[in-house]
Biotite code that builds the C-alpha atoms (Angstrom):
import biotite.structure as struc

atoms = struc.array([
    struc.Atom([114.378, -64.053, -47.804], chain_id="A", res_id=1, res_name="MET", atom_name="CA", element="C"),
    struc.Atom([116.390, -62.003, -45.372], chain_id="A", res_id=2, res_name="SER", atom_name="CA", element="C"),
    struc.Atom([115.975, -59.875, -42.289], chain_id="A", res_id=3, res_name="THR", atom_name="CA", element="C"),
    struc.Atom([114.631, -56.456, -43.142], chain_id="A", res_id=4, res_name="TRP", atom_name="CA", element="C"),
    struc.Atom([116.997, -53.947, -41.541], chain_id="A", res_id=5, res_name="THR", atom_name="CA", element="C"),
    struc.Atom([115.197, -50.629, -41.955], chain_id="A", res_id=6, res_name="ARG", atom_name="CA", element="C"),
    struc.Atom([113.159, -49.672, -38.899], chain_id="A", res_id=7, res_name="GLY", atom_name="CA", element="C"),
    struc.Atom([114.687, -52.327, -36.632], chain_id="A", res_id=8, res_name="GLN", atom_name="CA", element="C"),
    struc.Atom([114.928, -49.952, -33.663], chain_id="A", res_id=9, res_name="ALA", atom_name="CA", element="C"),
    struc.Atom([111.212, -49.163, -33.902], chain_id="A", res_id=10, res_name="THR", atom_name="CA", element="C"),
    struc.Atom([110.303, -52.855, -34.145], chain_id="A", res_id=11, res_name="ILE", atom_name="CA", element="C"),
    struc.Atom([112.462, -53.694, -31.123], chain_id="A", res_id=12, res_name="ARG", atom_name="CA", element="C"),
    struc.Atom([110.843, -50.865, -29.153], chain_id="A", res_id=13, res_name="GLU", atom_name="CA", element="C"),
    struc.Atom([107.349, -52.093, -30.095], chain_id="A", res_id=14, res_name="LEU", atom_name="CA", element="C"),
    struc.Atom([108.327, -55.611, -29.001], chain_id="A", res_id=15, res_name="LEU", atom_name="CA", element="C"),
    struc.Atom([109.826, -54.317, -25.738], chain_id="A", res_id=16, res_name="ASP", atom_name="CA", element="C"),
    struc.Atom([106.691, -52.323, -24.893], chain_id="A", res_id=17, res_name="THR", atom_name="CA", element="C"),
    struc.Atom([104.397, -55.243, -25.731], chain_id="A", res_id=18, res_name="GLY", atom_name="CA", element="C"),
    struc.Atom([102.780, -53.445, -28.679], chain_id="A", res_id=19, res_name="ASP", atom_name="CA", element="C"),
    struc.Atom([104.015, -56.218, -31.001], chain_id="A", res_id=20, res_name="LEU", atom_name="CA", element="C"),
    struc.Atom([104.650, -59.882, -30.272], chain_id="A", res_id=21, res_name="GLN", atom_name="CA", element="C"),
    struc.Atom([106.414, -62.696, -32.091], chain_id="A", res_id=22, res_name="ARG", atom_name="CA", element="C"),
    struc.Atom([104.468, -65.433, -33.863], chain_id="A", res_id=23, res_name="ILE", atom_name="CA", element="C"),
    struc.Atom([105.430, -68.710, -35.525], chain_id="A", res_id=24, res_name="THR", atom_name="CA", element="C"),
    struc.Atom([104.059, -71.402, -37.798], chain_id="A", res_id=25, res_name="GLY", atom_name="CA", element="C"),
    struc.Atom([101.040, -70.890, -40.008], chain_id="A", res_id=26, res_name="ASP", atom_name="CA", element="C"),
    struc.Atom([100.406, -67.497, -38.425], chain_id="A", res_id=27, res_name="MET", atom_name="CA", element="C"),
    struc.Atom([103.377, -66.117, -40.368], chain_id="A", res_id=28, res_name="THR", atom_name="CA", element="C"),
    struc.Atom([101.621, -66.390, -43.734], chain_id="A", res_id=29, res_name="ASP", atom_name="CA", element="C"),
    struc.Atom([101.471, -62.783, -44.850], chain_id="A", res_id=30, res_name="GLY", atom_name="CA", element="C"),
    struc.Atom([99.819, -63.695, -48.156], chain_id="A", res_id=31, res_name="LYS", atom_name="CA", element="C"),
    struc.Atom([96.619, -64.725, -46.392], chain_id="A", res_id=32, res_name="ALA", atom_name="CA", element="C"),
    struc.Atom([96.396, -61.191, -44.956], chain_id="A", res_id=33, res_name="TRP", atom_name="CA", element="C"),
    struc.Atom([97.000, -59.640, -48.375], chain_id="A", res_id=34, res_name="LEU", atom_name="CA", element="C"),
    struc.Atom([94.271, -61.836, -49.874], chain_id="A", res_id=35, res_name="ASP", atom_name="CA", element="C"),
    struc.Atom([91.876, -60.686, -47.140], chain_id="A", res_id=36, res_name="LYS", atom_name="CA", element="C"),
    struc.Atom([92.866, -57.065, -47.761], chain_id="A", res_id=37, res_name="ALA", atom_name="CA", element="C"),
    struc.Atom([92.151, -57.438, -51.492], chain_id="A", res_id=38, res_name="ALA", atom_name="CA", element="C"),
    struc.Atom([88.642, -58.728, -50.709], chain_id="A", res_id=39, res_name="ARG", atom_name="CA", element="C"),
    struc.Atom([88.033, -55.910, -48.227], chain_id="A", res_id=40, res_name="THR", atom_name="CA", element="C"),
    struc.Atom([89.227, -53.335, -50.753], chain_id="A", res_id=41, res_name="LEU", atom_name="CA", element="C"),
    struc.Atom([86.927, -54.782, -53.425], chain_id="A", res_id=42, res_name="ALA", atom_name="CA", element="C"),
    struc.Atom([83.977, -54.510, -51.048], chain_id="A", res_id=43, res_name="THR", atom_name="CA", element="C"),
    struc.Atom([84.910, -50.923, -50.298], chain_id="A", res_id=44, res_name="SER", atom_name="CA", element="C"),
    struc.Atom([85.043, -50.048, -53.997], chain_id="A", res_id=45, res_name="ALA", atom_name="CA", element="C"),
    struc.Atom([81.643, -51.661, -54.548], chain_id="A", res_id=46, res_name="ALA", atom_name="CA", element="C"),
    struc.Atom([79.930, -49.451, -51.950], chain_id="A", res_id=47, res_name="ILE", atom_name="CA", element="C"),
    struc.Atom([82.007, -46.257, -52.271], chain_id="A", res_id=48, res_name="ALA", atom_name="CA", element="C"),
    struc.Atom([79.361, -44.182, -54.061], chain_id="A", res_id=49, res_name="ASP", atom_name="CA", element="C"),
    struc.Atom([76.370, -45.373, -52.020], chain_id="A", res_id=50, res_name="ASP", atom_name="CA", element="C"),
    struc.Atom([77.971, -45.458, -48.565], chain_id="A", res_id=51, res_name="ASP", atom_name="CA", element="C"),
    struc.Atom([81.218, -43.496, -48.613], chain_id="A", res_id=52, res_name="PRO", atom_name="CA", element="C"),
    struc.Atom([81.637, -43.450, -44.818], chain_id="A", res_id=53, res_name="GLU", atom_name="CA", element="C"),
    struc.Atom([81.544, -47.239, -44.535], chain_id="A", res_id=54, res_name="SER", atom_name="CA", element="C"),
    struc.Atom([83.700, -47.533, -47.642], chain_id="A", res_id=55, res_name="ALA", atom_name="CA", element="C"),
    struc.Atom([86.431, -45.358, -46.153], chain_id="A", res_id=56, res_name="LEU", atom_name="CA", element="C"),
    struc.Atom([86.408, -47.383, -42.949], chain_id="A", res_id=57, res_name="ILE", atom_name="CA", element="C"),
    struc.Atom([86.743, -50.584, -45.003], chain_id="A", res_id=58, res_name="LEU", atom_name="CA", element="C"),
    struc.Atom([89.491, -49.004, -47.082], chain_id="A", res_id=59, res_name="THR", atom_name="CA", element="C"),
    struc.Atom([91.461, -48.181, -43.943], chain_id="A", res_id=60, res_name="TYR", atom_name="CA", element="C"),
    struc.Atom([90.836, -51.732, -42.679], chain_id="A", res_id=61, res_name="ASP", atom_name="CA", element="C"),
    struc.Atom([92.298, -53.099, -45.920], chain_id="A", res_id=62, res_name="ALA", atom_name="CA", element="C"),
    struc.Atom([95.385, -50.925, -45.434], chain_id="A", res_id=63, res_name="GLY", atom_name="CA", element="C"),
    struc.Atom([95.780, -52.156, -41.867], chain_id="A", res_id=64, res_name="ARG", atom_name="CA", element="C"),
    struc.Atom([95.354, -55.757, -43.011], chain_id="A", res_id=65, res_name="GLN", atom_name="CA", element="C"),
    struc.Atom([98.139, -55.217, -45.546], chain_id="A", res_id=66, res_name="ILE", atom_name="CA", element="C"),
    struc.Atom([100.373, -53.899, -42.770], chain_id="A", res_id=67, res_name="GLY", atom_name="CA", element="C"),
    struc.Atom([99.436, -56.830, -40.555], chain_id="A", res_id=68, res_name="THR", atom_name="CA", element="C"),
    struc.Atom([100.331, -59.190, -43.400], chain_id="A", res_id=69, res_name="GLY", atom_name="CA", element="C"),
    struc.Atom([103.779, -57.662, -43.805], chain_id="A", res_id=70, res_name="LEU", atom_name="CA", element="C"),
    struc.Atom([104.344, -57.996, -40.067], chain_id="A", res_id=71, res_name="LEU", atom_name="CA", element="C"),
    struc.Atom([103.075, -61.592, -40.067], chain_id="A", res_id=72, res_name="ALA", atom_name="CA", element="C"),
    struc.Atom([105.560, -62.455, -42.806], chain_id="A", res_id=73, res_name="GLN", atom_name="CA", element="C"),
    struc.Atom([108.253, -61.239, -40.401], chain_id="A", res_id=74, res_name="GLN", atom_name="CA", element="C"),
    struc.Atom([106.910, -63.350, -37.534], chain_id="A", res_id=75, res_name="GLY", atom_name="CA", element="C"),
    struc.Atom([105.261, -60.375, -35.814], chain_id="A", res_id=76, res_name="LEU", atom_name="CA", element="C"),
    struc.Atom([101.757, -59.263, -34.955], chain_id="A", res_id=77, res_name="ARG", atom_name="CA", element="C"),
    struc.Atom([100.173, -56.381, -33.080], chain_id="A", res_id=78, res_name="PRO", atom_name="CA", element="C"),
    struc.Atom([98.889, -57.059, -29.589], chain_id="A", res_id=79, res_name="THR", atom_name="CA", element="C"),
    struc.Atom([95.657, -55.676, -28.185], chain_id="A", res_id=80, res_name="THR", atom_name="CA", element="C"),
    struc.Atom([97.848, -53.171, -26.361], chain_id="A", res_id=81, res_name="ARG", atom_name="CA", element="C"),
    struc.Atom([99.485, -51.927, -29.563], chain_id="A", res_id=82, res_name="GLY", atom_name="CA", element="C"),
    struc.Atom([96.559, -52.370, -31.915], chain_id="A", res_id=83, res_name="GLY", atom_name="CA", element="C"),
    struc.Atom([96.211, -50.241, -35.006], chain_id="A", res_id=84, res_name="HIS", atom_name="CA", element="C"),
    struc.Atom([98.839, -47.706, -33.958], chain_id="A", res_id=85, res_name="ILE", atom_name="CA", element="C"),
    struc.Atom([101.500, -50.405, -33.623], chain_id="A", res_id=86, res_name="ALA", atom_name="CA", element="C"),
    struc.Atom([100.790, -51.585, -37.177], chain_id="A", res_id=87, res_name="VAL", atom_name="CA", element="C"),
    struc.Atom([101.080, -48.037, -38.517], chain_id="A", res_id=88, res_name="VAL", atom_name="CA", element="C"),
    struc.Atom([104.295, -47.283, -36.607], chain_id="A", res_id=89, res_name="LYS", atom_name="CA", element="C"),
    struc.Atom([105.934, -50.563, -37.639], chain_id="A", res_id=90, res_name="ALA", atom_name="CA", element="C"),
    struc.Atom([104.997, -50.305, -41.297], chain_id="A", res_id=91, res_name="ILE", atom_name="CA", element="C"),
    struc.Atom([105.956, -46.657, -41.740], chain_id="A", res_id=92, res_name="VAL", atom_name="CA", element="C"),
    struc.Atom([109.275, -47.163, -39.926], chain_id="A", res_id=93, res_name="ALA", atom_name="CA", element="C"),
    struc.Atom([110.210, -50.127, -42.095], chain_id="A", res_id=94, res_name="GLN", atom_name="CA", element="C"),
    struc.Atom([108.766, -49.431, -45.512], chain_id="A", res_id=95, res_name="PHE", atom_name="CA", element="C"),
    struc.Atom([107.926, -45.705, -45.756], chain_id="A", res_id=96, res_name="ASP", atom_name="CA", element="C"),
    struc.Atom([106.953, -44.852, -49.356], chain_id="A", res_id=97, res_name="GLY", atom_name="CA", element="C"),
    struc.Atom([103.234, -45.237, -50.025], chain_id="A", res_id=98, res_name="PRO", atom_name="CA", element="C"),
    struc.Atom([102.703, -46.640, -46.535], chain_id="A", res_id=99, res_name="PHE", atom_name="CA", element="C"),
    struc.Atom([103.117, -43.190, -44.947], chain_id="A", res_id=100, res_name="THR", atom_name="CA", element="C"),
    struc.Atom([99.493, -42.482, -45.924], chain_id="A", res_id=101, res_name="ALA", atom_name="CA", element="C"),
    struc.Atom([98.279, -45.213, -43.547], chain_id="A", res_id=102, res_name="LEU", atom_name="CA", element="C"),
    struc.Atom([98.460, -42.850, -40.550], chain_id="A", res_id=103, res_name="GLU", atom_name="CA", element="C"),
    struc.Atom([96.371, -40.237, -42.381], chain_id="A", res_id=104, res_name="ARG", atom_name="CA", element="C"),
    struc.Atom([93.793, -42.913, -43.238], chain_id="A", res_id=105, res_name="LEU", atom_name="CA", element="C"),
    struc.Atom([93.748, -44.086, -39.613], chain_id="A", res_id=106, res_name="ARG", atom_name="CA", element="C"),
    struc.Atom([93.055, -40.558, -38.388], chain_id="A", res_id=107, res_name="ARG", atom_name="CA", element="C"),
    struc.Atom([90.308, -40.046, -40.992], chain_id="A", res_id=108, res_name="ARG", atom_name="CA", element="C"),
    struc.Atom([88.720, -43.348, -40.037], chain_id="A", res_id=109, res_name="ARG", atom_name="CA", element="C"),
    struc.Atom([88.740, -42.218, -36.397], chain_id="A", res_id=110, res_name="ASN", atom_name="CA", element="C"),
    struc.Atom([87.052, -38.938, -37.355], chain_id="A", res_id=111, res_name="GLU", atom_name="CA", element="C"),
    struc.Atom([84.269, -40.899, -39.010], chain_id="A", res_id=112, res_name="LEU", atom_name="CA", element="C"),
    struc.Atom([83.845, -43.479, -36.262], chain_id="A", res_id=113, res_name="GLN", atom_name="CA", element="C"),
    struc.Atom([84.176, -40.984, -33.404], chain_id="A", res_id=114, res_name="TYR", atom_name="CA", element="C"),
    struc.Atom([82.816, -37.753, -34.932], chain_id="A", res_id=115, res_name="PRO", atom_name="CA", element="C"),
    struc.Atom([83.024, -34.359, -33.258], chain_id="A", res_id=116, res_name="SER", atom_name="CA", element="C"),
    struc.Atom([79.503, -33.729, -34.478], chain_id="A", res_id=117, res_name="PHE", atom_name="CA", element="C"),
    struc.Atom([76.727, -35.918, -35.908], chain_id="A", res_id=118, res_name="PRO", atom_name="CA", element="C"),
    struc.Atom([76.703, -36.394, -39.646], chain_id="A", res_id=119, res_name="GLY", atom_name="CA", element="C"),
    struc.Atom([80.433, -36.050, -40.337], chain_id="A", res_id=120, res_name="GLU", atom_name="CA", element="C"),
    struc.Atom([80.550, -35.769, -44.121], chain_id="A", res_id=121, res_name="HIS", atom_name="CA", element="C"),
    struc.Atom([82.740, -37.642, -46.552], chain_id="A", res_id=122, res_name="ILE", atom_name="CA", element="C"),
    struc.Atom([82.751, -37.210, -50.291], chain_id="A", res_id=123, res_name="ASP", atom_name="CA", element="C"),
    struc.Atom([82.884, -40.288, -52.546], chain_id="A", res_id=124, res_name="PRO", atom_name="CA", element="C"),
    struc.Atom([85.883, -38.716, -54.350], chain_id="A", res_id=125, res_name="ASP", atom_name="CA", element="C"),
    struc.Atom([87.837, -38.873, -51.076], chain_id="A", res_id=126, res_name="GLU", atom_name="CA", element="C"),
    struc.Atom([87.001, -42.554, -50.795], chain_id="A", res_id=127, res_name="VAL", atom_name="CA", element="C"),
    struc.Atom([88.045, -43.293, -54.372], chain_id="A", res_id=128, res_name="HIS", atom_name="CA", element="C"),
    struc.Atom([91.382, -41.547, -53.733], chain_id="A", res_id=129, res_name="ALA", atom_name="CA", element="C"),
    struc.Atom([91.856, -43.605, -50.558], chain_id="A", res_id=130, res_name="ALA", atom_name="CA", element="C"),
    struc.Atom([91.046, -46.815, -52.437], chain_id="A", res_id=131, res_name="ILE", atom_name="CA", element="C"),
    struc.Atom([93.724, -45.961, -55.017], chain_id="A", res_id=132, res_name="SER", atom_name="CA", element="C"),
    struc.Atom([96.220, -45.311, -52.218], chain_id="A", res_id=133, res_name="THR", atom_name="CA", element="C"),
    struc.Atom([95.505, -48.636, -50.532], chain_id="A", res_id=134, res_name="VAL", atom_name="CA", element="C"),
    struc.Atom([95.718, -50.399, -53.892], chain_id="A", res_id=135, res_name="GLN", atom_name="CA", element="C"),
    struc.Atom([99.266, -48.965, -54.078], chain_id="A", res_id=136, res_name="GLU", atom_name="CA", element="C"),
    struc.Atom([99.905, -50.449, -50.603], chain_id="A", res_id=137, res_name="PHE", atom_name="CA", element="C"),
    struc.Atom([98.699, -53.823, -51.860], chain_id="A", res_id=138, res_name="LEU", atom_name="CA", element="C"),
    struc.Atom([100.885, -53.715, -54.965], chain_id="A", res_id=139, res_name="THR", atom_name="CA", element="C"),
    struc.Atom([103.962, -52.690, -52.949], chain_id="A", res_id=140, res_name="ALA", atom_name="CA", element="C"),
    struc.Atom([103.257, -55.259, -50.225], chain_id="A", res_id=141, res_name="ALA", atom_name="CA", element="C"),
    struc.Atom([102.891, -58.065, -52.755], chain_id="A", res_id=142, res_name="THR", atom_name="CA", element="C"),
    struc.Atom([106.394, -57.289, -54.007], chain_id="A", res_id=143, res_name="THR", atom_name="CA", element="C"),
    struc.Atom([107.803, -56.842, -50.492], chain_id="A", res_id=144, res_name="LEU", atom_name="CA", element="C"),
    struc.Atom([106.409, -60.125, -49.180], chain_id="A", res_id=145, res_name="LEU", atom_name="CA", element="C"),
    struc.Atom([108.954, -62.182, -51.118], chain_id="A", res_id=146, res_name="ALA", atom_name="CA", element="C"),
    struc.Atom([111.796, -60.128, -49.646], chain_id="A", res_id=147, res_name="GLU", atom_name="CA", element="C"),
    struc.Atom([110.826, -60.485, -46.001], chain_id="A", res_id=148, res_name="LEU", atom_name="CA", element="C"),
    struc.Atom([112.135, -63.035, -43.562], chain_id="A", res_id=149, res_name="GLY", atom_name="CA", element="C"),
    struc.Atom([111.584, -63.516, -39.858], chain_id="A", res_id=150, res_name="MET", atom_name="CA", element="C"),
    struc.Atom([112.488, -60.534, -37.704], chain_id="A", res_id=151, res_name="PHE", atom_name="CA", element="C"),
    struc.Atom([115.474, -61.374, -35.522], chain_id="A", res_id=152, res_name="THR", atom_name="CA", element="C"),
])
């Protein structure tokens, strides 16, 4: 394992602003977060056709949990100040690729949880596409986990 160099300036900025903080010990087990994300994603898939709104929210949560797991593996975690946005910024800055879709999922989740009008609609096909995207996150993160060391 080594220090991941891509996105270091963003991570330092998020640490300096208090959006991320350093962690140690058992809290740095990123695999536990990925395991949780896999369970959340499975739940989402199980309800996608019957309750697509809740399924999309769970799908986004799984994506965020994956991001949190990658950060944990580096000895980092979002603070209440940084929250979801800090996870998205940190993950996209460092890993790019499939993780760029996490911001789009975050915005869509916000539209559903804080709708402009009652009855915001979501199609099950949109949810199934999001589930596939987050499954790609999970596959990529599983590979990345072994390459990550503590952020210094």
